[in-house]
C-alpha positions in Angstrom: -18.3 -4.6 1.9 -16.8 -7.9 3.0 -15.7 -8.6 6.5 -12.1 -8.9 5.3 -12.3 -5.4 3.8 -13.9 -4.0 7.0 -11.2 -5.5 9.2 -8.4 -4.3 7.0 -9.8 -0.8 6.6 -10.5 -0.3 10.3 -6.9 -1.2 11.0 -5.5 1.0 8.3 -7.8 4.0 8.5 -8.3 4.5 12.2 -4.8 5.5 13.3 -4.4 8.1 10.6 -8.0 9.4 10.5 -8.3 8.4 6.8 -11.2 7.1 4.9 -9.6 5.0 2.2 -11.9 2.6 0.4 -10.9 -1.0 -0.3 -10.3 -0.1 -3.9 -8.1 2.9 -3.0 -6.0 0.8 -0.6 -5.7 -2.0 -3.2 -4.4 0.6 -5.7 -1.8 1.9 -3.2 -0.7 -1.7 -2.4 -0.1 -2.2 -6.2 1.8 1.1 -6.7 5.6 1.1 -6.2 5.4 4.9 -5.6 3.8 4.1 -2.2 7.2 3.1 -0.9 8.8 6.2 -2.3 6.4 8.4 -0.4 6.4 6.0 2.6 2.6 5.9 2.4 1.4 5.4 6.0 -1.7 3.5 5.0 0.3 1.0 3.0 2.8 0.7 5.8 0.0 0.1 8.2 -1.4 -2.6 6.0 2.0 -4.4 5.8 2.9 -3.9 9.5 -0.3 -4.0 11.4 -2.7 -6.2 9.6 -2.5 -9.9 10.3 -0.7 -11.8 7.5 -3.6 -14.1 6.7 -5.9 -11.1 6.5 -3.4 -9.4 4.2 -3.5 -12.4 1.9 -7.3 -12.6 2.0 -7.5 -8.9 1.1 -5.1 -9.2 -1.8 -7.1 -12.1 -3.1 -10.4 -10.4 -2.7 -9.2 -7.2 -4.3 -7.4 -9.0 -7.1 -4.0 -7.6 -6.2 -1.1 -9.5 -7.7 0.6 -11.1 -4.6 4.1 -10.8 -6.3 3.7 -7.0 -6.7 2.5 -6.7 -3.1 5.4 -8.8 -1.8 7.9 -6.6 -3.7 6.4 -3.5 -2.2 6.4 -5.1 1.3 10.1 -5.8 0.8 10.7 -2.1 0.0 8.8 -1.1 3.1 10.7 -3.7 5.2 14.0 -2.2 4.0 12.8 1.3 4.8 11.4 0.3 8.2 14.5 -1.7 9.1 12.7 -4.8 10.2 11.0 -7.7 8.5 7.4 -7.5 7.4 5.4 -10.7 6.9 4.6 -10.3 3.1 8.2 -9.4 2.5 9.0 -13.0 2.9 6.3 -14.2 0.4 7.0 -15.0 -3.2 
């Protein structure tokens, strides 16, 4: 596992006691249903992981940045405050 994945997963998994793999998290970040269920792991990714690390993770996991940005905008609306990737293209 890469250092990027380790850093992201430690931030996302620890607060919720989850054990998501990098692949599972990448899948959730690509799924619009994550916003509908207000998935805490995805919200943690968008709100607690440094923006540069988010971008590195998306690149490493081959997640379409446009899809991730759209999902970040949905989470931003639900949370009521701006999230870094919500501003991305």
